[in-house]
Every structure is written in C-alpha cells, then in structure tokens.
N, CA, C and O atoms as a MOPAC input file, in Angstrom:
PM7 MOZYME 1SCF
protein

 N      0.81500 1    -1.20000 1     0.00000 1
 C      0.00000 1     0.00000 1     0.00000 1
 C      0.86000 1     1.26600 1     0.00000 1
 O      0.53200 1     2.24600 1    -0.66800 1
 N      1.95100 1     1.23700 1     0.74600 1
 C      2.77900 1     2.43900 1     0.81100 1
 C      3.43300 1     2.73800 1    -0.53500 1
 O      3.71100 1     3.89700 1    -0.84200 1
 N      3.68500 1     1.69300 1    -1.35000 1
 C      4.25300 1     1.91000 1    -2.67600 1
 C      3.26200 1     2.69400 1    -3.54100 1
 O      3.65600 1     3.62400 1    -4.24500 1
 N      1.99500 1     2.32800 1    -3.49100 1
 C      0.97000 1     3.05300 1    -4.23900 1
 C      0.81800 1     4.48100 1    -3.72600 1
 O      0.62100 1     5.41100 1    -4.50700 1
 N      0.90900 1     4.64400 1    -2.43400 1
 C      0.80500 1     5.97200 1    -1.84700 1
 C      1.95000 1     6.86700 1    -2.32600 1
 O      1.73700 1     8.03900 1    -2.63600 1
 N      3.16500 1     6.31200 1    -2.38600 1
 C      4.31400 1     7.08100 1    -2.86500 1
 C      4.14800 1     7.46100 1    -4.32600 1
 O      4.47700 1     8.57800 1    -4.72600 1
 N      3.63000 1     6.51900 1    -5.13100 1
 C      3.40900 1     6.82900 1    -6.55100 1
 C      2.35200 1     7.92400 1    -6.71700 1
 O      2.51500 1     8.82200 1    -7.54200 1
 N      1.29000 1     7.85300 1    -5.95200 1
 C      0.24900 1     8.86700 1    -6.00800 1
 C      0.79300 1    10.22600 1    -5.58200 1
 O      0.48200 1    11.24600 1    -6.19700 1
 N      1.59700 1    10.23600 1    -4.54100 1
 C      2.20100 1    11.48700 1    -4.07200 1
 C      3.10800 1    12.07800 1    -5.14900 1
 O      3.05800 1    13.28000 1    -5.41300 1
 N      3.93200 1    11.24300 1    -5.76700 1
 C      4.83100 1    11.72800 1    -6.81700 1
 C      4.03100 1    12.29100 1    -7.99400 1
 O      4.39300 1    13.32400 1    -8.55800 1
 N      2.95400 1    11.61500 1    -8.35600 1
 C      2.11000 1    12.09600 1    -9.44400 1
 C      1.45400 1    13.42100 1    -9.08100 1
 O      1.38500 1    14.32500 1    -9.91300 1
 N      0.97900 1    13.54400 1    -7.86300 1
 C      0.33200 1    14.79400 1    -7.46100 1
 C      1.32600 1    15.95900 1    -7.47500 1
 O      0.95800 1    17.08600 1    -7.80600 1
 N      2.58100 1    15.68600 1    -7.11700 1
 C      3.61000 1    16.72800 1    -7.17500 1
 C      3.84400 1    17.14800 1    -8.62500 1
 O      3.93000 1    18.33700 1    -8.93100 1
 N      3.94400 1    16.15000 1    -9.52000 1
 C      4.15400 1    16.47200 1   -10.93400 1
 C      2.99300 1    17.28400 1   -11.49200 1
 O      3.19700 1    18.23900 1   -12.24200 1
 N      1.76900 1    16.89800 1   -11.12300 1
 C      0.60200 1    17.63800 1   -11.60300 1
 C      0.57500 1    19.05500 1   -11.04600 1
 O      0.25500 1    20.00800 1   -11.75600 1
 N      0.90800 1    19.17700 1    -9.79300 1
 C      0.86400 1    20.50600 1    -9.15600 1
 C      1.79800 1    21.49100 1    -9.83900 1
 O      1.45300 1    22.66200 1    -9.99700 1
 N      2.96000 1    21.03700 1   -10.24100 1
 C      3.95400 1    21.95600 1   -10.81100 1
 C      3.99100 1    21.92600 1   -12.33000 1
 O      4.84800 1    22.56900 1   -12.93500 1
 N      3.07400 1    21.18800 1   -12.96300 1
 C      3.04800 1    21.15900 1   -14.42600 1
 C      2.62400 1    22.52700 1   -14.95300 1
 O      1.74400 1    23.16300 1   -14.37200 1
 N      3.23900 1    22.99400 1   -16.05000 1
 C      2.90000 1    24.32400 1   -16.59600 1
 C      1.42200 1    24.49300 1   -16.95200 1
 O      0.91900 1    25.61600 1   -16.96100 1
 N      0.72500 1    23.40200 1   -17.24300 1
 C     -0.69200 1    23.51200 1   -17.59300 1
 C     -1.49500 1    24.18800 1   -16.49000 1
 O     -2.44900 1    24.91600 1   -16.76600 1
 N     -1.11400 1    23.95000 1   -15.25500 1
 C     -1.87000 1    24.47900 1   -14.13200 1
 C     -1.42500 1    25.87500 1   -13.73700 1
 O     -1.93400 1    26.44000 1   -12.76900 1
 N     -0.48600 1    26.43200 1   -14.47600 1
 C     -0.03800 1    27.79600 1   -14.22200 1
 C     -1.19200 1    28.76200 1   -14.51900 1
 O     -1.97600 1    28.53100 1   -15.43800 1
 N     -1.28700 1    29.79500 1   -13.77200 1
 C     -2.38900 1    30.74700 1   -13.94000 1
 C     -2.06300 1    31.86500 1   -14.92200 1
 O     -2.93500 1    32.67300 1   -15.24200 1
 N     -0.83400 1    31.92700 1   -15.40200 1
 C     -0.48300 1    33.00500 1   -16.32900 1
 C     -1.04700 1    32.70700 1   -17.70700 1
 O     -0.94600 1    31.58100 1   -18.19400 1
 N     -1.63000 1    33.69900 1   -18.32600 1
 C     -2.27400 1    33.52300 1   -19.62900 1
 C     -1.26500 1    33.16400 1   -20.71500 1
 O     -1.60500 1    32.44900 1   -21.65800 1
 N     -0.05800 1    33.63800 1   -20.59900 1
 C      0.96000 1    33.36500 1   -21.60900 1
 C      1.35200 1    31.89200 1   -21.60600 1
 O      1.59100 1    31.31600 1   -22.66800 1
 N      1.41800 1    31.28300 1   -20.44200 1
 C      1.90500 1    29.91400 1   -20.33700 1
 C      0.85900 1    28.87200 1   -20.75000 1
 O      1.22000 1    27.73900 1   -21.06800 1
 N     -0.41500 1    29.23100 1   -20.75000 1
 C     -1.46800 1    28.23800 1   -20.98800 1
 C     -1.37800 1    27.59100 1   -22.36900 1
 O     -1.40700 1    26.36300 1   -22.44100 1
 N     -1.27200 1    28.33800 1   -23.46800 1
 C     -1.18700 1    27.67900 1   -24.77400 1
 C      0.04300 1    26.77000 1   -24.89400 1
 O     -0.05100 1    25.66900 1   -25.43700 1
 N      1.16400 1    27.21700 1   -24.40100 1
 C      2.38000 1    26.40100 1   -24.46400 1
 C      2.22300 1    25.14500 1   -23.61600 1
 O      2.67600 1    24.06900 1   -24.00600 1
 N      1.58800 1    25.27900 1   -22.46800 1
 C      1.39200 1    24.12000 1   -21.59400 1
 C      0.44800 1    23.11800 1   -22.24300 1
 O      0.66200 1    21.90900 1   -22.14700 1
 N     -0.58500 1    23.60700 1   -22.89600 1
 C     -1.51200 1    22.69300 1   -23.58100 1
 C     -0.80300 1    21.95500 1   -24.70100 1
 O     -0.99500 1    20.75200 1   -24.88000 1
 N      0.01500 1    22.67400 1   -25.45300 1
 C      0.77500 1    22.03700 1   -26.52800 1
 C      1.71000 1    20.97900 1   -25.96100 1
 O      1.86800 1    19.90600 1   -26.54200 1
 N      2.32800 1    21.28200 1   -24.82800 1
 C      3.22900 1    20.32600 1   -24.19200 1
 C      2.46600 1    19.08900 1   -23.71600 1
 O      2.95700 1    17.97000 1   -23.86600 1
 N      1.28600 1    19.27300 1   -23.15200 1
 C      0.48100 1    18.12700 1   -22.72400 1
 C      0.08400 1    17.25300 1   -23.91300 1
 O      0.10900 1    16.02600 1   -23.82000 1
 N     -0.28100 1    17.88600 1   -25.02800 1
 C     -0.61500 1    17.11300 1   -26.22400 1
 C      0.59600 1    16.31800 1   -26.70200 1
 O      0.47400 1    15.14900 1   -27.07000 1
 N      1.76900 1    16.96100 1   -26.69300 1
 C      2.98600 1    16.27900 1   -27.11800 1
 C      3.28100 1    15.08400 1   -26.21700 1
 O      3.61800 1    14.00100 1   -26.69700 1
 N      3.15200 1    15.29000 1   -24.90600 1
 C      3.40100 1    14.20600 1   -23.96300 1
 C      2.38900 1    13.07700 1   -24.14200 1
 O      2.73800 1    11.90200 1   -24.02900 1
 N      1.15700 1    13.42800 1   -24.41700 1
 C      0.12300 1    12.41800 1   -24.64400 1
 C      0.41800 1    11.58500 1   -25.87700 1
 O      0.27600 1    10.36200 1   -25.85500 1
 N      0.83100 1    12.25000 1   -26.96200 1
 C      1.19700 1    11.51300 1   -28.17600 1
 C      2.37600 1    10.59000 1   -27.91500 1
 O      2.39300 1     9.44600 1   -28.36900 1
 N      3.36400 1    11.09600 1   -27.17800 1
 C      4.53900 1    10.28700 1   -26.85300 1
 C      4.14300 1     9.06700 1   -26.01200 1
 O      4.62000 1     7.96000 1   -26.26000 1
 N      3.27800 1     9.27000 1   -25.02700 1
 C      2.83200 1     8.17200 1   -24.17800 1
 C      2.07000 1     7.12500 1   -24.97900 1
 O      2.29000 1     5.92600 1   -24.80700 1
 N      1.17600 1     7.57400 1   -25.85200 1
 C      0.42300 1     6.62900 1   -26.68300 1
 C      1.35900 1     5.81900 1   -27.57900 1
 O      1.16700 1     4.61700 1   -27.76200 1
 N      2.36900 1     6.48100 1   -28.13400 1
 C      3.33200 1     5.78200 1   -28.99600 1
 C      4.09100 1     4.73300 1   -28.18500 1
 O      4.32000 1     3.62400 1   -28.66800 1
 N      4.47500 1     5.07000 1   -26.97400 1
 C      5.18200 1     4.10900 1   -26.12500 1
 C      4.28900 1     2.93400 1   -25.74200 1
 O      4.74700 1     1.79200 1   -25.69400 1
 N      3.00900 1     3.21500 1   -25.46800 1
 C      2.07500 1     2.14600 1   -25.11300 1
 C      1.85600 1     1.20000 1   -26.28900 1
 O      1.75700 1    -0.01400 1   -26.11100 1
 N      1.77900 1     1.77100 1   -27.49900 1
 C      1.59500 1     0.92000 1   -28.67600 1
 C      2.82200 1     0.06800 1   -28.94900 1
 O      2.70800 1    -1.08300 1   -29.37000 1
 N      3.99800 1     0.63800 1   -28.70500 1
 C      5.25800 1    -0.08600 1   -28.97200 1
 C      5.49700 1    -1.18400 1   -27.94200 1
 O      6.09600 1    -2.21300 1   -28.25400 1
 N      5.02800 1    -0.96400 1   -26.71100 1
 C      5.31000 1    -1.90500 1   -25.63500 1
 C      4.27500 1    -2.89100 1   -25.48000 1
 O      4.37200 1    -3.75600 1   -24.60900 1

C-alpha cells in the first residue's frame, strides 16, 4: 500500500507543478501544446510496448 501511496504522491507533485496548471495567460497555450505532445509520446510508447 505504501508503494501506491508514494506513486500517487509523486504524481500529485508532478501535476501541481506542471505548466498547464499555471495561472499566467501566456503559459497556458504552451502548456496545452506540451500536454498534447506528452500524450502523443505516451500513446506511442504504449503501442510499442
């Protein structure tokens, strides 16, 4: 159980500091583009594995 808790904590930290959640208007489009890029990369890795 503690392993899952650590993974959840690490994920919550990553989400908290991800640029997408930044409140500045300038960063939002770039953060969205970055999330799309990461999503495409993740899907490609899932298909390959």
